[in-house]
C-alpha positions in Angstrom: 0.0 0.1 0.0 1.4 3.5 -1.2 1.6 6.4 1.2 -0.3 9.6 0.0 2.3 12.4 -0.6 2.3 15.0 2.2 2.0 19.0 1.2 4.7 20.5 3.0 3.6 24.0 1.9 1.0 26.4 2.3 -1.9 25.9 -0.3 -4.4 28.7 0.3 -4.6 31.6 2.9 -8.1 32.7 2.5 -7.0 35.9 1.8 -7.7 37.2 -1.8 -4.7 39.0 -3.6 -5.6 39.3 -7.3 -9.6 38.9 -8.3 -10.9 39.2 -11.8 -13.9 41.5 -12.3 -15.4 40.9 -15.8 -18.3 42.5 -18.1 -19.2 40.2 -20.9 -21.0 40.9 -24.1 -22.3 44.4 -23.2 -24.2 45.6 -26.0 -24.5 49.6 -26.5 -25.6 51.7 -29.4 -22.8 53.9 -30.1 -21.6 56.5 -33.4 -18.2 54.7 -33.9 -16.0 54.8 -37.0 -14.4 56.4 -39.7 -17.4 56.2 -42.4 -19.9 59.0 -42.8 -23.0 57.0 -42.0 -20.9 55.6 -39.0 -20.7 59.5 -37.6 -24.4 60.1 -37.4 -26.3 56.6 -37.0 -25.4 54.8 -33.9 -24.3 51.0 -34.3 -24.4 48.4 -31.9 -21.1 47.4 -30.6 -20.3 44.5 -28.1 -18.2 45.3 -25.2 -15.8 43.0 -23.2 -14.0 43.9 -20.3 -11.7 41.9 -17.8 -9.9 43.8 -14.9 -7.2 42.4 -12.6 -8.1 43.8 -9.2 -5.7 43.5 -6.3 -7.3 43.2 -3.1 -6.2 44.3 0.4 -4.2 42.0 3.1 -7.3 41.7 4.9 -9.9 39.0 4.2 -13.0 40.4 2.0 -16.2 41.5 3.7 -19.3 41.6 2.3 -19.6 45.1 1.6 -19.7 46.4 -1.9 -17.6 49.5 -0.9 -14.5 46.9 -0.8 -14.7 45.6 -4.6 -14.4 47.2 -7.7 -18.2 47.1 -9.0 -19.0 45.6 -12.5 -22.1 47.9 -12.3 -19.9 51.1 -12.0 -17.7 49.9 -14.7 -20.8 49.3 -17.1 -21.9 53.0 -16.3 -18.6 54.3 -16.8 -18.6 52.5 -20.5 -22.0 54.3 -21.4 -21.0 57.7 -20.1 -17.9 57.3 -22.6 -19.9 56.2 -25.3 -22.6 59.1 -24.4 -19.7 61.8 -25.1 -20.3 61.3 -28.8 -18.7 60.4 -31.7 -15.2 58.2 -31.8 -13.3 57.4 -34.9 -11.6 54.5 -34.2 -12.5 51.6 -32.2 -8.9 51.6 -30.7 -9.3 55.1 -29.2 -12.7 54.0 -27.5 -11.0 50.9 -26.0 -7.9 53.5 -24.9 -10.9 55.4 -23.3 -12.3 52.7 -21.3 -9.3 51.0 -19.9 -8.1 54.8 -18.8 -11.4 55.1 -17.0 -11.0 51.6 -15.1 -7.4 52.1 -14.3 -8.5 55.3 -12.4 -9.4 52.9 -9.7 -5.9 52.2 -7.8 -7.2 48.8 -7.2 -7.2 47.9 -10.7 -3.6 46.5 -11.7 -4.6 45.7 -15.3 -7.7 46.2 -18.0 -8.2 44.4 -21.2 -10.5 45.5 -23.4 -12.6 44.2 -26.3 -14.9 45.9 -28.8 -16.5 44.0 -31.4 -18.7 45.6 -34.3 -20.9 42.8 -35.5 -22.8 43.0 -39.0 -19.9 45.2 -40.7 -18.4 42.4 -42.8 -21.0 40.5 -44.5 -19.1 37.1 -43.7 -17.7 37.6 -40.4 -19.6 37.3 -37.1 -17.7 40.6 -35.8 -14.6 42.6 -36.2 -12.8 45.0 -33.9 -9.8 45.1 -31.2 -8.9 43.7 -27.9 -6.2 45.9 -25.4 -4.3 45.1 -22.4 -3.0 48.1 -20.5 -1.0 47.6 -17.0 -0.6 49.6 -14.4 
């Protein structure tokens, strides 16, 4: 009969160090693009965000003030889009990433923006960026 190996190191402390807060497939109407019709007619875009969030040394408490709220992230996206036309998908992604990184707990922001229905034989086109503090 074989002996089970002993774990000699500490596996988990129960203290959060890094957490991912995400928003998946957020649909927003935006005036986005370089073509004349894109400058005046809102089109559907899909936004995905993944934030790497550094948590404090103390165990997490059940209080919304202690975390990065995905609801606030969504409101930031909506506010940026509401400011008006942006030529490039890349620019919009940068604006969203910068807004997310204003929260000092966010160590990295990955933002993906898709424009569906632009290329007839493609489900979507777009860009994904990652910005690290």
